[in-house]
Structure formats: C-alpha cells, structure tokens
C-alpha positions in Angstrom: 71.4 86.0 -62.3 71.6 83.9 -65.4 71.4 80.1 -66.0 74.7 78.4 -66.2 75.2 75.8 -69.0 76.9 72.7 -67.6 77.1 70.9 -71.0 80.6 72.1 -71.9 81.8 72.7 -68.3 85.0 70.9 -67.5 83.6 70.1 -64.0 80.3 68.7 -65.1 81.2 65.2 -63.8 82.3 66.6 -60.5 79.2 68.7 -60.2 76.9 65.7 -60.8 79.0 63.7 -58.3 78.8 66.1 -55.4 75.5 68.0 -55.9 73.3 65.5 -54.0 75.7 65.0 -51.1 74.0 65.5 -47.7 76.9 67.8 -46.7 78.7 68.9 -49.9 80.7 71.7 -48.2 84.4 71.7 -47.6 86.3 74.2 -45.5 89.9 75.5 -45.7 91.4 77.6 -43.0 94.8 79.4 -43.4 96.8 82.3 -42.1 96.7 85.3 -44.4 99.7 87.7 -44.3 98.2 91.1 -43.8 101.4 93.0 -42.9 101.2 95.4 -45.9 97.5 96.1 -45.7 97.6 96.6 -42.0 100.5 99.1 -42.4 98.6 101.0 -45.2 95.3 101.1 -43.2 97.1 102.5 -40.2 98.7 105.2 -42.3 95.5 106.2 -44.1 93.0 105.7 -41.2 91.2 102.8 -43.0 89.6 99.7 -41.4 91.6 96.5 -41.8 88.4 94.4 -41.8 86.6 96.5 -44.4 89.7 96.3 -46.6 89.7 92.5 -46.3 86.0 92.4 -47.1 86.5 94.6 -50.2 89.4 92.6 -51.6 87.9 89.2 -50.7 84.7 90.3 -52.5 86.7 91.6 -55.4 88.6 88.3 -55.8 85.3 86.3 -55.5 83.9 88.3 -58.5 87.0 87.4 -60.5 86.7 83.6 -60.1 83.6 82.3 -61.9 83.1 79.3 -59.6 82.6 81.7 -56.6 79.6 83.2 -58.5 77.8 79.9 -59.0 74.7 79.1 -57.0 71.8 76.6 -56.9 68.5 78.3 -57.5 65.2 76.5 -58.0 66.9 73.2 -59.0 69.1 75.0 -61.6 72.7 76.1 -61.6 73.0 79.9 -62.0 75.7 82.5 -62.1 75.1 85.6 -60.0 76.6 89.1 -60.5 77.2 92.1 -58.3 77.6 90.1 -55.1 77.4 91.8 -51.7 79.3 91.0 -48.5 76.8 89.9 -45.9 78.4 90.3 -42.5 77.6 89.6 -38.9 78.0 92.7 -36.7 78.3 92.8 -32.9 75.8 95.0 -31.2 76.4 97.0 -28.0 74.5 94.3 -26.0 76.8 91.6 -27.5 74.0 90.2 -29.6 74.6 90.3 -33.3 72.9 91.4 -36.5 73.4 91.0 -40.2 74.4 93.9 -42.5 75.2 94.0 -46.2 78.0 95.8 -48.0 77.6 96.2 -51.7 80.6 96.0 -54.1 82.1 99.2 -55.3 84.6 100.2 -58.0 87.4 101.1 -55.5 88.5 100.3 -52.0 88.0 103.9 -50.9 84.4 104.0 -52.2 83.7 100.7 -50.6 85.0 101.8 -47.2 83.2 105.2 -47.4 79.8 103.6 -48.1 80.4 100.7 -45.7 81.1 103.1 -42.8 77.8 104.9 -43.6 76.0 101.5 -43.5 77.7 100.7 -40.1 76.7 104.1 -38.7 73.1 103.7 -39.8 73.0 100.2 -38.3 74.3 101.4 -34.9 71.7 104.1 -34.9 68.9 101.6 -35.5 70.2 98.0 -35.0 67.9 95.2 -36.1 68.2 91.5 -36.9 67.5 91.2 -40.6 68.1 87.9 -42.4 68.4 88.1 -46.2 69.7 84.6 -46.8 67.2 84.2 -49.6 69.4 86.4 -51.7 71.8 84.4 -53.8 74.2 87.2 -54.8 75.9 87.3 -51.5 79.0 86.1 -49.7 78.5 85.3 -46.0 81.2 87.0 -44.0 81.9 87.0 -40.3 84.7 87.9 -37.9 85.9 86.4 -34.7 88.4 89.0 -33.5 89.0 87.2 -30.2 90.2 83.9 -31.5 93.3 82.8 -33.5 91.3 79.8 -34.8 92.8 77.0 -36.9 89.4 75.5 -38.0 85.7 76.4 -37.9 82.3 74.7 -38.3 79.2 76.6 -39.4 75.7 76.2 -38.0 73.3 74.5 -40.5 69.7 75.0 -41.2 69.5 72.2 -43.7 68.8 73.9 -47.0 72.3 75.3 -47.6 73.3 72.7 -50.0 70.5 73.9 -52.3 72.1 77.3 -52.5 75.9 76.9 -52.3 76.7 80.4 -50.9 80.4 80.7 -49.9 81.3 81.7 -46.3 84.3 83.7 -45.3 85.4 84.0 -41.6 88.2 86.2 -40.3 89.9 85.7 -36.9 92.2 87.5 -34.4 95.2 89.4 -35.9 98.5 88.1 -34.5 102.2 88.8 -34.9 104.8 86.2 -36.0 108.3 87.4 -36.4 108.1 90.8 -38.2 104.8 90.0 -39.9 101.0 90.3 -39.1 98.6 87.5 -39.9 94.9 86.9 -39.6 93.3 83.5 -39.6 90.8 83.1 -42.5 88.3 80.3 -43.3 86.8 79.7 -46.7 83.9 77.3 -46.9 82.4 76.4 -50.3 80.2 73.9 -52.1 82.2 71.0 -53.6 79.8 70.6 -56.5 80.6 74.2 -57.5 84.3 74.2 -57.0 87.4 72.3 -55.8 90.4 72.9 -53.7 92.3 74.4 -56.8 89.7 77.2 -57.0 90.1 78.0 -53.3 93.9 78.0 -53.8 93.4 80.5 -56.6 91.3 82.7 -54.4 94.0 82.7 -51.6 96.8 83.5 -54.1 94.9 86.3 -55.7 93.8 87.8 -52.3 97.4 87.6 -51.0 98.6 89.4 -54.2 96.2 92.2 -53.8 97.1 92.7 -50.2 100.8 92.6 -50.9 100.5 95.2 -53.7 98.7 97.8 -51.6 
C-alpha cells in the first residue's frame, strides 16, 4: 500500500466532512442483469458466483476510490486486492476464504476452485479483517433481497473496506437477475463512483 495524497484530490472537502462520522457507510442495492454470464457459465461449466466475484474484483481495481483505505490514521491506496468471501460449511456454519485476483477469468476460477476444495477438506474459521487489500464478499442464495444491513464491530469506519453481497438469482421476463448490494465509506467515495462500478460491471457481464 502507498500513502494517498489528498492535497490535490477533488474530493478533499468531502473526505474531511465524512471521515469522522459515527457511521459513514452508505449502501446501494440493485438487480444485476446476469443473463449473458449465466448462459456462458452454463455452456462452459463455470461457476456464476466465481464469475461475479472475478468481474466485481476486476472493476474494483479499475476505480481508484475502491482501492482507498484508512490505515493508522492515514489515507492509503492498496493494490492487488483479494475477494474475501463467506462460505457455507456442511454443518451450516460459515467460514471466511480469500480469492486472489488473477489475470483472467479462467485462471481465477481454476485457482478459486482449488481454494474451495482445500477449504472443504479442512474447514476452519479464519478472520483476516486486519488485511486492508480486500473486498468483503458474501452471498445469500436463498433471498431476493432489496436491502441489507451489515453487522458492526465498531472499528470499520477506520478501515473503509467495501462490502459486496449477492442474493438469489431470479427470472423476470426472458432475463436472469441477481440482487447485489454495494456498501462503501462515504469519505472515500460517493454515489457517482458506485454508479460507475455498476455500469462497468454490467458492461463486462454483457460482453462475455
């Protein structure tokens, strides 16, 4: 990670305004059109969720604000983010696993499936929330949610890690959708940046 210079940042005023809020996070939930990627995954035997993780992580790397974090009272920019994901165990408890970014969707899926296989062989609850270069991901495949609230430990505002949640796939007309929630720190970005994330993610999915 490297220190981020706020002096010439066009959001310096907004950063100073929101950084000391008790709860500076905002959440946007929307339905993502996954018709094309679901079709491609079925044809190639790929995982829809791993595909969404890959392209979500790819877009997050492309938008600088998604790489900003608070660290030791400074604003820093991280690189090479991983997708930290909850995973449901056989006994219906859950664990955390971490998928590193790769150069291609295929490579990401191949390595992620190895990580999943290894975890199911030896499941354990490992928390790496201290790592700043991460996106927190989760999936609720049973629920077509329209909003979501995350549990709080109290120090999240001093980190600013984005959270992505994916819901239950559903059909509407001739299309397939999945609910998705994006939660981010308002001192680090605004609604415009989330809109850019949604647009870029949709474009990647549609171009598969």
